[in-house]
C-alpha positions as CSV (number, residue, x, y, z in Angstrom):
1,M,-11.4,20.2,-51.4
2,K,-14.1,19.0,-49.5
3,K,-12.2,16.2,-48.1
4,N,-9.2,17.8,-48.4
5,F,-11.3,20.2,-45.8
6,I,-12.3,17.7,-43.4
7,T,-8.7,15.9,-43.5
8,C,-7.4,19.0,-42.4
9,V,-10.4,19.7,-39.5
10,S,-9.4,16.2,-38.7
11,F,-6.2,16.4,-38.2
12,L,-6.4,20.0,-36.2
13,S,-8.8,18.0,-34.3
14,I,-6.6,14.9,-33.3
15,M,-3.9,17.3,-32.8
16,S,-6.2,19.2,-30.4
17,L,-6.7,16.4,-28.4
18,F,-3.3,14.9,-28.3
19,S,-2.5,18.8,-26.7
20,C,-5.3,18.4,-24.0
21,S,-4.2,15.2,-23.0
22,S,-0.6,16.2,-22.6
23,E,-1.2,19.4,-20.9
24,K,-3.7,17.0,-18.1
25,E,-1.4,14.4,-17.7
26,F,1.3,17.7,-17.1
27,N,-1.7,18.7,-14.4
28,R,-1.7,15.4,-12.9
29,W,-1.3,15.2,-9.3
30,G,-0.3,11.4,-9.5
31,D,1.5,11.4,-12.1
32,K,4.0,14.0,-11.0
33,L,4.6,12.7,-8.3
34,T,5.5,9.4,-9.9
35,Q,7.7,10.7,-12.0
36,Y,9.4,12.4,-9.2
37,V,10.4,9.1,-7.9
38,V,11.0,7.5,-11.5
39,E,13.9,10.7,-13.0
40,E,15.1,12.3,-9.7
41,Y,14.4,10.3,-6.4
42,M,14.5,6.4,-6.7
43,P,15.5,6.0,-10.4
44,A,15.0,2.1,-11.1
45,K,19.6,1.3,-11.3
46,D,18.9,2.9,-7.6
47,Y,16.4,0.4,-6.4
48,I,16.3,-1.5,-3.6
49,W,15.3,-4.9,-2.4
50,N,13.4,-3.7,0.4
51,W,9.9,-2.9,1.6
52,N,10.2,0.7,1.2
53,E,10.7,0.7,-2.5
54,A,8.7,-2.4,-3.6
55,V,5.3,-0.4,-2.8
56,F,6.1,2.7,-5.1
57,L,7.0,-0.9,-7.3
58,K,3.4,-2.0,-6.3
59,S,2.1,1.2,-7.7
60,A,4.1,0.8,-11.2
61,V,2.6,-2.4,-11.7
62,V,-1.0,-1.4,-11.2
63,R,-0.5,1.4,-13.5
64,C,0.7,-1.0,-16.1
65,E,-1.9,-3.3,-14.9
66,N,-4.3,-1.0,-16.0
67,N,-2.4,0.4,-18.7
68,M,-1.4,4.0,-17.7
69,D,1.8,5.0,-18.8
70,K,2.5,1.5,-19.7
71,D,5.5,2.5,-21.9
72,Y,6.8,4.7,-19.2
73,L,6.7,2.5,-16.2
74,F,6.8,-1.1,-17.7
75,P,11.4,-0.1,-18.5
76,Y,11.0,1.2,-15.2
77,I,9.6,-2.1,-13.2
78,Q,12.3,-4.3,-15.8
79,T,14.7,-1.9,-14.3
80,A,14.2,-2.3,-11.0
81,V,14.0,-6.3,-10.9
82,D,16.8,-6.9,-13.4
83,S,19.1,-4.5,-11.2
84,T,18.6,-6.3,-7.5
85,F,18.0,-10.0,-9.5
86,G,20.7,-11.1,-7.4
87,D,19.6,-10.2,-4.1
88,A,16.4,-10.8,-4.3
89,N,14.9,-13.4,-1.5
90,G,11.9,-13.9,0.2
91,H,14.2,-14.2,3.6
92,H,11.6,-11.9,5.5
93,P,8.2,-9.9,4.9
94,N,10.3,-6.8,4.2
95,A,11.7,-8.9,1.3
96,V,9.0,-10.5,0.0
97,I,6.8,-8.0,-0.8
98,S,9.5,-7.2,-4.0
99,G,9.3,-10.5,-5.0
100,L,5.7,-9.2,-7.0
101,G,7.9,-7.3,-9.7
102,L,9.3,-10.6,-10.3
103,A,5.8,-12.3,-11.0
104,Y,4.8,-9.6,-12.4
105,L,7.7,-9.9,-15.3
106,A,6.5,-13.6,-15.4
107,Q,3.3,-12.8,-16.4
108,T,4.0,-9.9,-18.9
109,T,7.3,-11.1,-20.4
110,G,6.8,-15.5,-19.9
111,E,10.6,-15.3,-19.1
112,S,11.2,-18.2,-17.2
113,R,14.1,-16.7,-14.8
114,Y,11.5,-14.4,-13.6
115,K,8.6,-17.4,-12.8
116,D,11.4,-19.9,-11.3
117,K,13.0,-16.8,-9.3
118,A,9.2,-15.5,-8.0
119,Y,9.4,-19.4,-6.9
120,E,12.1,-19.6,-5.4
121,I,11.2,-16.6,-2.8
122,F,7.8,-18.6,-2.3
123,E,9.9,-21.2,-1.3
124,Q,11.8,-18.8,1.4
125,Y,8.9,-17.3,2.8
126,K,7.7,-20.5,3.3
127,N,11.3,-20.8,5.6
128,I,10.2,-18.0,7.7
129,P,9.4,-17.8,11.1
130,R,6.4,-18.7,12.2
131,A,4.2,-17.8,15.2
132,T,2.8,-20.9,17.3
133,N,-0.7,-19.5,15.5
134,G,0.7,-19.8,12.5
135,G,1.4,-16.3,11.6
136,V,5.0,-15.0,10.3
137,S,7.5,-13.4,12.0
138,H,8.4,-9.6,11.3
139,R,11.5,-10.9,13.3
140,E,14.0,-14.1,12.9
141,E,15.8,-13.1,16.5
142,V,12.9,-13.7,18.1
143,I,8.9,-14.2,17.5
144,E,6.4,-11.3,16.9
145,L,3.9,-10.4,14.3
146,W,3.7,-6.8,12.9
147,D,0.4,-5.9,11.1
148,D,3.1,-4.4,8.6
149,T,3.5,-8.1,8.0
150,V,0.2,-8.9,6.1
151,Y,0.3,-6.0,3.5
152,M,4.5,-6.9,3.2
153,V,3.3,-11.1,2.4
154,G,0.2,-10.5,0.9
155,E,0.7,-8.3,-2.6
156,F,3.4,-10.5,-3.0
157,L,0.8,-13.7,-2.8
158,M,-1.8,-11.6,-4.5
159,Q,0.4,-11.3,-7.4
160,M,1.4,-14.9,-7.0
161,Y,-2.2,-15.7,-8.1
162,K,-2.7,-13.3,-10.7
163,L,0.8,-15.2,-12.6
164,T,-0.6,-18.7,-11.7
165,G,-4.6,-18.9,-11.3
166,N,-3.4,-21.4,-8.3
167,K,-5.7,-20.1,-5.6
168,E,-3.6,-21.4,-2.5
169,F,-1.5,-18.2,-2.9
170,L,-4.9,-16.0,-1.9
171,L,-5.3,-18.7,1.0
172,E,-2.8,-17.9,2.2
173,A,-2.8,-14.3,2.2
174,I,-6.0,-14.6,3.5
175,S,-4.5,-17.1,6.6
176,Q,-3.1,-14.6,7.5
177,L,-4.6,-11.8,7.4
178,K,-6.6,-13.9,9.7
179,K,-3.9,-15.3,11.9
180,H,-2.9,-11.8,12.8
181,A,-6.3,-10.8,13.2
182,E,-6.5,-13.0,16.1
183,K,-3.8,-11.8,17.9
184,L,-3.8,-7.3,16.9
185,E,-7.5,-6.6,16.2
186,D,-9.8,-5.0,18.8
187,P,-13.6,-6.7,18.1
188,E,-15.1,-3.5,19.5
189,T,-13.2,-1.0,17.0
190,G,-12.0,-3.4,14.8
191,L,-8.6,-1.5,14.6
192,W,-5.4,-3.6,14.4
193,Y,-2.5,-2.6,17.3
194,H,0.8,-2.5,16.1
195,G,2.3,-5.5,17.5
196,W,2.3,-9.2,19.3
197,D,5.2,-10.5,21.2
198,N,5.4,-14.8,20.8
199,D,7.8,-15.7,23.5
200,T,9.0,-13.2,26.2
201,I,12.5,-13.0,24.5
202,P,13.5,-9.2,24.9
203,S,14.3,-7.9,21.1
204,Q,17.7,-5.7,20.5
205,D,15.9,-3.8,17.9
206,P,17.0,-1.0,18.9
207,C,14.0,0.9,16.9
208,C,11.6,-0.4,19.4
209,Q,10.8,0.5,22.9
210,P,12.5,-1.1,25.1
211,G,9.9,-3.3,26.8
212,W,6.8,-2.5,24.9
213,A,5.4,-6.5,24.7
214,E,6.2,-6.5,28.8
215,N,2.2,-6.8,29.9
216,P,-0.5,-10.4,29.4
217,N,-1.2,-9.2,26.6
218,R,2.2,-9.3,25.1
219,R,1.3,-7.0,22.9
220,N,1.7,-2.6,22.9
221,N,-1.9,-0.5,23.4
222,E,-1.5,1.8,20.9
223,F,-3.4,1.6,17.2
224,W,-0.9,3.2,14.7
225,G,-2.4,4.9,11.7
226,R,-0.2,3.5,9.1
227,G,-0.7,0.0,10.4
228,N,-4.3,0.0,9.7
229,G,-3.9,1.5,6.5
230,W,-2.0,-1.3,6.0
231,I,-4.6,-3.8,6.6
232,L,-7.6,-1.7,5.1
233,M,-5.2,-1.8,1.7
234,T,-4.7,-5.8,2.1
235,L,-8.8,-5.9,2.5
236,V,-9.7,-4.8,-0.6
237,D,-6.9,-5.8,-3.2
238,L,-8.0,-9.2,-1.8
239,M,-11.7,-8.8,-2.6
240,E,-11.0,-7.5,-5.9
241,L,-9.4,-11.0,-7.1
242,L,-12.5,-12.9,-5.3
243,P,-15.9,-13.5,-6.6
244,E,-18.2,-12.2,-4.0
245,N,-20.0,-15.9,-3.5
246,D,-15.9,-17.1,-2.0
247,E,-16.5,-18.6,1.6
248,N,-13.6,-15.4,3.5
249,Y,-15.6,-12.3,1.0
250,P,-18.3,-12.0,3.8
251,Y,-15.3,-12.1,6.5
252,L,-13.0,-9.5,4.3
253,E,-16.3,-7.2,3.8
254,A,-16.7,-7.2,7.3
255,S,-13.8,-6.7,8.1
256,L,-13.9,-3.1,5.8
257,T,-17.1,-2.2,7.0
258,Q,-16.2,-1.3,10.9
259,K,-13.0,-0.2,10.6
260,L,-13.9,2.3,8.0
261,N,-16.8,2.3,10.5
262,T,-14.2,3.9,12.6
263,L,-12.1,5.9,11.1
264,Y,-14.7,7.9,9.6
265,P,-15.5,10.2,12.5
266,L,-11.8,10.6,13.5
267,Q,-11.2,12.8,10.1
268,D,-9.8,16.2,10.8
269,E,-12.2,18.3,8.9
270,K,-10.2,21.0,8.6
271,T,-7.4,19.3,6.5
272,G,-9.2,16.4,5.3
273,H,-5.9,13.9,7.1
274,W,-6.6,10.8,9.5
275,Y,-3.6,11.8,12.8
276,Q,-0.5,8.9,13.2
277,L,-2.6,8.0,16.6
278,P,-6.1,8.2,14.3
279,I,-8.6,7.4,18.2
280,Y,-6.5,10.3,19.4
281,P,-7.5,13.4,16.9
282,G,-5.7,16.7,18.2
283,E,-4.1,15.7,21.0
284,E,-0.8,17.3,21.7
285,G,1.7,16.1,20.5
286,N,-0.4,13.7,17.7
287,F,0.2,15.1,13.6
288,I,-1.4,14.6,11.0
289,E,-0.3,12.1,8.8
290,S,-0.2,11.5,5.1
291,S,0.4,8.1,4.0
292,S,-2.5,6.8,6.6
293,T,-4.8,9.5,5.1
294,A,-3.9,8.4,1.3
295,M,-4.3,4.6,2.8
296,Y,-8.1,4.9,4.0
297,A,-9.2,6.9,0.9
298,Y,-7.9,4.5,-1.0
299,A,-8.9,1.6,0.0
300,A,-13.0,3.4,0.9
301,A,-12.5,4.2,-2.8
302,K,-11.8,0.9,-3.8
303,G,-14.7,-0.4,-1.6
304,I,-17.0,1.4,-4.1
305,A,-15.8,0.5,-6.7
306,L,-16.3,-3.0,-5.8
307,G,-19.5,-2.2,-5.0
308,I,-19.0,-2.7,-1.0
309,L,-19.0,0.9,0.1
310,P,-22.1,2.7,-0.1
311,A,-20.8,5.9,-2.1
312,D,-23.6,8.1,-1.1
313,K,-21.8,7.7,2.9
314,Y,-18.5,7.5,1.6
315,M,-17.2,10.1,-1.1
316,P,-17.6,12.9,1.4
317,M,-14.6,11.4,3.0
318,I,-12.4,10.3,0.2
319,D,-13.3,13.6,-1.3
320,R,-12.0,15.9,2.0
321,A,-8.8,13.6,2.1
322,Y,-8.6,14.3,-1.9
323,A,-8.6,17.7,-1.0
324,G,-6.8,17.7,2.0
325,L,-3.6,15.7,0.3
326,E,-3.4,18.1,-2.1
327,A,-3.7,20.9,-0.1
328,N,-1.5,20.0,2.9
329,S,0.6,17.4,1.8
330,L,2.1,18.0,-1.8
331,Q,4.7,19.9,-2.2
332,P,6.2,21.2,-5.1
333,V,9.7,20.4,-6.8
334,G,10.5,22.2,-10.4
335,K,8.0,20.8,-12.4
336,Y,7.6,17.5,-10.0
337,L,5.4,17.4,-6.5
338,K,6.5,15.8,-3.6
339,M,5.0,14.4,-0.5
340,K,4.9,15.7,3.0
341,N,4.0,14.8,6.3
342,I,4.9,11.6,6.6
343,C,5.5,9.1,9.3
344,D,9.1,7.6,8.9
345,G,9.7,3.8,8.5
346,T,8.2,2.7,12.3
347,C,8.6,-0.3,15.0
348,I,6.8,-0.6,18.5
349,G,6.6,1.6,21.6
350,D,3.3,3.6,23.3
351,K,1.9,6.4,22.3
352,D,4.8,9.1,23.3
353,Y,6.8,7.1,21.1
354,Y,4.6,6.9,17.7
355,Y,4.8,10.9,18.7
356,N,7.6,10.9,18.4
357,R,8.6,9.6,15.2
358,G,10.2,11.7,12.8
359,I,8.3,13.6,10.0
360,V,9.8,13.8,6.9
361,N,9.4,15.1,2.8
362,E,10.3,12.1,0.9
363,R,9.4,8.0,1.1
364,A,9.0,5.8,-1.7
365,Y,6.0,4.2,0.1
366,A,4.5,7.7,0.4
367,F,4.7,8.1,-3.0
368,G,3.4,4.5,-4.1
369,I,0.4,4.6,-1.8
370,A,-0.5,8.9,-2.8
371,A,-0.5,7.5,-6.5
372,M,-2.3,4.6,-5.9
373,F,-5.1,6.3,-4.2
374,Y,-4.9,9.1,-7.3
375,D,-5.6,6.5,-10.2
376,Q,-8.6,4.6,-7.7
377,Y,-9.6,8.0,-7.2
378,H,-10.1,9.1,-11.2
379,Q,-11.7,5.3,-11.4
380,P,-15.3,4.6,-10.3
381,T,-15.8,1.4,-11.8
382,A,-18.1,-0.3,-10.1
383,K,-16.9,-5.0,-10.1
């Protein structure tokens, strides 16, 4: 009788745990964003081999690597990659990043077709046009360095390192970071300008503002919010994979610290957000931007987890961003959540150009970035 009573109590306790866990999962806003993309906004069969979609794919891979919702997200990753297998290529930086899904599946399934295709993308990546300093060009018809490129190629190279253990992939990612920094980084603030032109051939891209590079420095004059977010995320993701005694570690650490020290006082205290152009907070025409906010907070939270940044200094900033996103940039849609206050895909121009970019409510990259920040916020584990 006693044994039966204990069994009954144990069964009820287990059922209670499952019930609480299910309710907790349903109320996690990071999960609700992810579920919205998977089930409504971008089902796996609708995946496109492009950077926008690939940033969300990256967030799904990270969750699976951390054993979070793997039974839910692994089939999504595999279907997304399989459905675009024929389109898979590495001819442009914006295409290269989707290759991280191939590298992840090669590592987890052992199927040679994924590994072979991932290496094919790497070979195509090596043939992308280069600037005179070796930086990967964002364009084919003209040679330009964009800060976006560092993340788009870097995350693929990091996933290839995880697949192979070959440090040359990491060194290539670091090399591209440094070569882009040479032309785009402001030494006083650590922030990056959006783009640099390696030639005098005008780009015919209608997305960019005509003449943006017609100045002695051959670059634009603004620090775009999300552009700097790409760099911050790349920095901490690289440091996660490198031993602290690696010769590149001090450079990456100093770069991260300088950028965050510049950005910290620019955070809007009321909303917890940073602005589209972060060095002009509150200026007429400028607007709070959710994707860059999640990026900066992700980098800071991961910096703390890696033991690089002091928690007592940066947690107030991170907490404000977390609460600010929750209060100002999450929008219910049925049982799900979606993001708002997102700057649409952006090319290069002057201040007014950035102020007049569209503000949208749904983009796969923003969902992925926010989900990665959410997960990092709830995983304060030191390296």
